Structure formats: structure tokens, C-alpha cells
Steps between C-alpha positions, in 0.01 A plus 500: 500500500537129428497334155228262392591155358283286270516138613309181563655496846679221689204260479279470200300259289565685174817706460326710228237612756681805636422800709677798648717456808694742715865455414668620815422478870448808719394734215182688423316398182217653300350440163190650337298487182235732359151379423401558141189689614322601815282231644170521684399196708170647623260211563782245445753323717845653517754215509870545574695178458860393468746225593781539757790259566758587768780258408763665718343420843387860537582656837367850436319632197177539316352415163221751457296599202367853488222642285635839405336814356582596140758766430755417769872531421640145450852619570383613846299186576573367849364429843347844540326507163126570538277197442136400528546142619804312628479125541754228574716309747732666753751304703752642747646259750250310713303809602356606166346230285186633341338580167437872467172627362513876504269756343596864453203717604477873557880536523547212747616138449245274670633160605246228562412436863526128446827304495519333161755217513774451246710206380858484611636199316705497177222380269286695250176641639212670320380814687158638409307798629140539388289808569131433423251769392297446823803635699615159619841342431696176493871442552611168356825306505522212250127544412389447861336785687711592802304810598177670389249747625363851461710798389312715754561265791862409422644840403444844653343666199224655715544692825433308821133494608608563856784733581675465838451800727853620601348658810358170625705263712434178687405538870 
């Protein structure tokens, strides 16, 4: 597991404005914090927002934020830890350059059907995922909506209305 570093980074306007940064390349990182109390966003927007800056010309890696259930073991926190929502950029070579928006539902991780772009430069970018009470969503980068739609249309929460007949084939 890699070590976190507190820094303003290579480029900054105020050296006292710091954040956490991964300290070593090619390592896995995780960090978590408990909420003081359970929250209920019924009837309200759920907003997940954070800033990412890939200074090292990232070739392969991600910067996800996960909304986790209470009571998990922080010492065991890692890629396989159960979560409710995972959101954030994923870059691996030229083939994978997307922002993940994944919901955990009935034991499955549901990736959005849409391709949400991501930023690949070395500047800071504000990533925002908003889930509205009417079951719509917005994915934003730098306060500009890059994708939006219906949770029902863009994720497979519900079974398909039509199921392909395995016995049927084209003439």
C-alpha cells in the first residue's frame, strides 16, 4: 500500500492550499473517513464532489471516490470493499479513458451504459456526480455537465422488458 503525501503539488497559486497526493507510482492507495452520523437524502440531491490532479502524466490508474456502508474494517479497505456508489476518472493507456459511475445494487456493480469522458491532462479538475430525487443524474467536470439522464435508462437496475429467446435464430 502506498503512502499519502500532503502537498500543494508542482503547480499552485497558494502553497498553503494543500491536498493529499499519492507519494509513489505503481502502488494501490486507499483512505477513508467515518461520517459522524447516518445521513438520509430522501427528497434531496445526493452530491459527490472532489478535485483530481494527475501531475505525473498518468498512464494507468484511477481516482475514485466510494460511498461505503458503515461498520467496514478500515484496515481491510481496498478495491474489493463493498460500496454503494463509486465515481471518478479511470485512465489506462489509450483504450480506457472514462469517468466511472457505478451503483451497487442487489449484489451487483452496475456500470453506466453511457461513456462518460474524463480529463487526461495534468491540471486540477472538479468531478461532480449528482443524483436527483426524481431518479435522474448529472455527471459534471469543472461544473459543466458532461452526461445526464435517467437512472432507469442508463443503468440496468430493472430487468429487460424484452428477453431474447435462446431458441430463436435468424433465418
